C-alpha positions in Angstrom: 103.1 87.4 98.4 105.8 90.1 98.7 108.8 88.5 97.2 111.2 91.4 96.6 113.3 91.6 93.4 115.7 93.8 91.5 115.0 94.7 87.9 118.0 96.2 86.1 120.0 96.7 83.0 123.7 96.0 82.3 125.6 99.1 81.4 129.3 99.7 80.6 130.0 100.5 84.2 127.9 97.8 85.9 124.3 97.1 86.5 121.7 99.8 87.2 118.1 99.1 88.3 115.2 99.4 90.7 113.6 97.6 93.5 110.3 95.8 93.0 108.2 94.8 96.0 105.6 92.4 94.9 105.6 89.0 93.1 109.3 88.9 92.3 109.1 85.2 91.5 110.3 84.0 88.1 106.6 83.0 87.4 105.6 86.6 88.2 108.0 89.4 87.5 110.2 87.1 85.5 107.5 86.1 83.1 106.2 89.7 82.7 109.7 90.9 81.8 110.3 88.1 79.3 107.0 88.6 77.6 106.4 92.3 77.8 109.7 94.1 78.3 112.0 93.0 75.5 112.4 96.4 73.8 115.4 98.3 75.3 113.5 101.6 75.1 110.7 100.0 77.1 113.1 98.7 79.7 114.6 102.2 80.0 111.2 103.7 80.5 110.4 101.1 83.2 113.6 101.8 85.1 113.0 105.6 85.0 109.9 105.0 87.1 112.1 104.3 90.1 111.2 101.8 92.8 108.1 99.7 92.0 105.3 98.3 94.1 104.3 95.9 91.4 105.2 95.2 87.8 102.3 95.3 85.3 102.1 94.0 81.8 102.7 97.5 80.6 104.3 100.7 81.9 100.8 102.1 82.5 99.7 99.0 84.5 102.9 99.1 86.6 102.5 100.7 90.1 105.5 102.9 90.8 106.0 104.5 94.3 106.8 108.0 92.9 104.5 108.2 90.0 101.4 106.4 91.5 101.8 106.9 95.2 103.3 110.3 95.5 106.5 109.1 97.3 109.9 110.6 96.5 111.6 109.2 93.5 114.3 106.8 94.7 117.8 106.9 93.2 118.5 104.0 91.0 120.4 101.1 92.5 123.9 100.6 91.0 126.2 97.6 91.3 129.6 97.4 89.7 129.4 93.6 89.1 127.1 90.6 89.4 128.8 89.7 92.7 128.1 93.2 94.1 124.5 92.9 92.9 124.1 89.6 94.7 125.5 91.0 97.9 123.5 94.2 97.6 120.3 92.2 97.0 120.9 90.0 100.0 121.4 93.1 102.2 118.1 94.6 101.1 116.3 91.3 101.3 115.6 90.8 97.5 115.1 87.2 96.5 115.6 87.5 92.8 117.4 89.8 90.4 116.5 90.2 86.7 119.2 91.8 84.5 118.6 92.9 80.9 121.6 92.6 78.6 121.8 92.6 74.8 118.0 92.0 74.5 117.9 89.1 76.9 116.8 88.8 80.6 118.9 86.8 83.0 117.4 85.6 86.3 119.5 85.3 89.4 118.2 83.5 92.5 120.0 85.5 95.2 119.6 83.0 98.1 120.8 79.8 96.4 
């Protein structure tokens, strides 16, 4: 099912990340991030892909709109705070947000 999500990384200025269209549930995208994307360099490589159709267990298995479907590379999404992230995700219709900070992933359920 197409449960949309945000995958991002906390920076000094806020939270930067990308849209992911498919399987945004904690048991889908959430588990994949926790198990396969714990290295900050790998997280950066993932985010450089831009918007994602689906998250794979590796960068190579991930389906990115620009790299794999020939669509234009979307600008990263940026939010200055967790509150702004929540509001932005609601506006776009993303159910979950995953934020990488200091080697850990945090899951936010946007519509609770």
